[in-house]
C-alpha positions as YAML, in Angstrom:
chain: A
units: angstrom
residues:
- id: 1
  name: MET
  ca: [89.68, 79.79, 120.39]
- id: 2
  name: GLY
  ca: [86.47, 79.16, 118.54]
- id: 3
  name: PRO
  ca: [85.30, 78.26, 115.03]
- id: 4
  name: ARG
  ca: [85.51, 81.82, 113.31]
- id: 5
  name: ASP
  ca: [88.94, 81.98, 115.10]
- id: 6
  name: ILE
  ca: [90.44, 78.86, 113.43]
- id: 7
  name: LEU
  ca: [88.95, 79.92, 109.67]
- id: 8
  name: ASN
  ca: [90.38, 83.12, 109.99]
- id: 9
  name: LYS
  ca: [93.64, 81.72, 110.87]
- id: 10
  name: LEU
  ca: [93.29, 79.17, 107.69]
- id: 11
  name: LYS
  ca: [92.40, 82.15, 105.50]
- id: 12
  name: TRP
  ca: [95.10, 84.60, 106.73]
- id: 13
  name: HIS
  ca: [98.33, 83.02, 108.26]
- id: 14
  name: PRO
  ca: [100.65, 82.26, 105.55]
- id: 15
  name: ASN
  ca: [101.50, 79.33, 106.90]
- id: 16
  name: PHE
  ca: [97.78, 77.74, 106.52]
- id: 17
  name: ASP
  ca: [95.54, 77.22, 103.48]
- id: 18
  name: LEU
  ca: [91.71, 77.27, 103.91]
- id: 19
  name: THR
  ca: [91.32, 75.82, 101.13]
- id: 20
  name: LYS
  ca: [92.39, 72.46, 102.35]
- id: 21
  name: ALA
  ca: [90.03, 71.88, 104.95]
- id: 22
  name: GLU
  ca: [86.77, 70.16, 105.60]
- id: 23
  name: ILE
  ca: [84.33, 71.34, 107.80]
- id: 24
  name: THR
  ca: [81.44, 69.50, 108.93]
- id: 25
  name: ILE
  ca: [78.01, 71.35, 110.03]
- id: 26
  name: VAL
  ca: [74.66, 70.86, 111.56]
- id: 27
  name: HIS
  ca: [72.49, 70.43, 108.16]
- id: 28
  name: ARG
  ca: [68.84, 68.97, 109.13]
- id: 29
  name: GLY
  ca: [67.62, 66.68, 106.29]
- id: 30
  name: ALA
  ca: [71.42, 65.62, 105.45]
- id: 31
  name: PRO
  ca: [72.00, 62.37, 106.46]
- id: 32
  name: LYS
  ca: [72.64, 62.03, 110.04]
- id: 33
  name: ASP
  ca: [71.87, 66.01, 109.96]
- id: 34
  name: LYS
  ca: [75.50, 66.79, 109.06]
- id: 35
  name: LEU
  ca: [77.18, 68.29, 105.69]
- id: 36
  name: THR
  ca: [81.23, 68.71, 105.09]
- id: 37
  name: PHE
  ca: [82.30, 70.86, 102.65]
- id: 38
  name: SER
  ca: [85.40, 72.55, 101.58]
- id: 39
  name: GLY
  ca: [86.70, 75.42, 102.72]
- id: 40
  name: GLU
  ca: [86.78, 76.21, 99.06]
- id: 41
  name: ASN
  ca: [83.74, 76.72, 98.90]
- id: 42
  name: ILE
  ca: [83.52, 79.23, 101.62]
- id: 43
  name: VAL
  ca: [83.75, 83.03, 99.77]
- id: 44
  name: ASN
  ca: [83.05, 84.93, 103.24]
- id: 45
  name: LEU
  ca: [83.91, 85.04, 106.56]
- id: 46
  name: ASP
  ca: [81.18, 87.48, 108.80]
- id: 47
  name: SER
  ca: [81.18, 88.45, 111.94]
- id: 48
  name: GLY
  ca: [78.37, 86.16, 112.93]
- id: 49
  name: PHE
  ca: [78.28, 83.44, 109.97]
- id: 50
  name: LEU
  ca: [80.59, 82.52, 107.19]
- id: 51
  name: SER
  ca: [79.13, 82.69, 103.10]
- id: 52
  name: LEU
  ca: [79.09, 78.99, 101.34]
- id: 53
  name: LYS
  ca: [78.79, 79.00, 97.55]
- id: 54
  name: ARG
  ca: [77.18, 75.64, 96.54]
- id: 55
  name: GLU
  ca: [75.45, 75.13, 92.99]
- id: 56
  name: ASP
  ca: [75.23, 79.07, 91.98]
- id: 57
  name: GLU
  ca: [74.11, 80.17, 95.72]
- id: 58
  name: ILE
  ca: [75.37, 81.35, 98.38]
- id: 59
  name: THR
  ca: [74.15, 80.21, 101.83]
- id: 60
  name: LYS
  ca: [75.26, 81.82, 105.34]
- id: 61
  name: ILE
  ca: [75.68, 79.17, 107.79]
- id: 62
  name: PRO
  ca: [76.25, 80.42, 111.39]
- id: 63
  name: TYR
  ca: [79.13, 79.65, 113.56]
- id: 64
  name: HIS
  ca: [77.66, 78.07, 116.09]
- id: 65
  name: ARG
  ca: [76.23, 74.88, 113.60]
- id: 66
  name: ILE
  ca: [79.98, 74.78, 112.93]
- id: 67
  name: LEU
  ca: [80.60, 71.06, 114.36]
- id: 68
  name: ARG
  ca: [84.43, 70.04, 112.84]
- id: 69
  name: ILE
  ca: [87.27, 71.71, 110.77]
- id: 70
  name: GLU
  ca: [90.05, 69.59, 109.72]
- id: 71
  name: THR
  ca: [92.29, 69.12, 107.34]
- id: 72
  name: SER
  ca: [94.23, 65.86, 106.23]
- id: 73
  name: GLU
  ca: [96.79, 66.47, 108.79]
- id: 74
  name: LYS
  ca: [94.46, 66.71, 112.15]
- id: 75
  name: VAL
  ca: [91.43, 67.80, 113.55]
- id: 76
  name: LEU
  ca: [91.29, 71.84, 114.22]
- id: 77
  name: TRP
  ca: [88.46, 72.18, 115.96]
- id: 78
  name: GLU
  ca: [85.92, 70.06, 117.16]
- id: 79
  name: LYS
  ca: [82.29, 71.29, 118.92]
- id: 80
  name: THR
  ca: [82.23, 69.42, 122.40]
- id: 81
  name: GLY
  ca: [79.35, 68.26, 124.41]
- id: 82
  name: ARG
  ca: [77.22, 67.24, 121.47]
...
């Protein structure tokens, strides 16, 4: 199961909540080249990328840039081999 599958499960499954997830991505120029944002900022999950709203701007983030998906309870997915 990949990051897109996890995000879709968080969005659509009645027992989960995408808005409570924290997603960490590769973001060049950010401290340690990583950026973490809340799932509540995700406006759409497309086939190759997610759409993230930040400061009145929509940014498309390819799923391969996701490093980690977690909730306050546990890590749901983490990229290995990095």
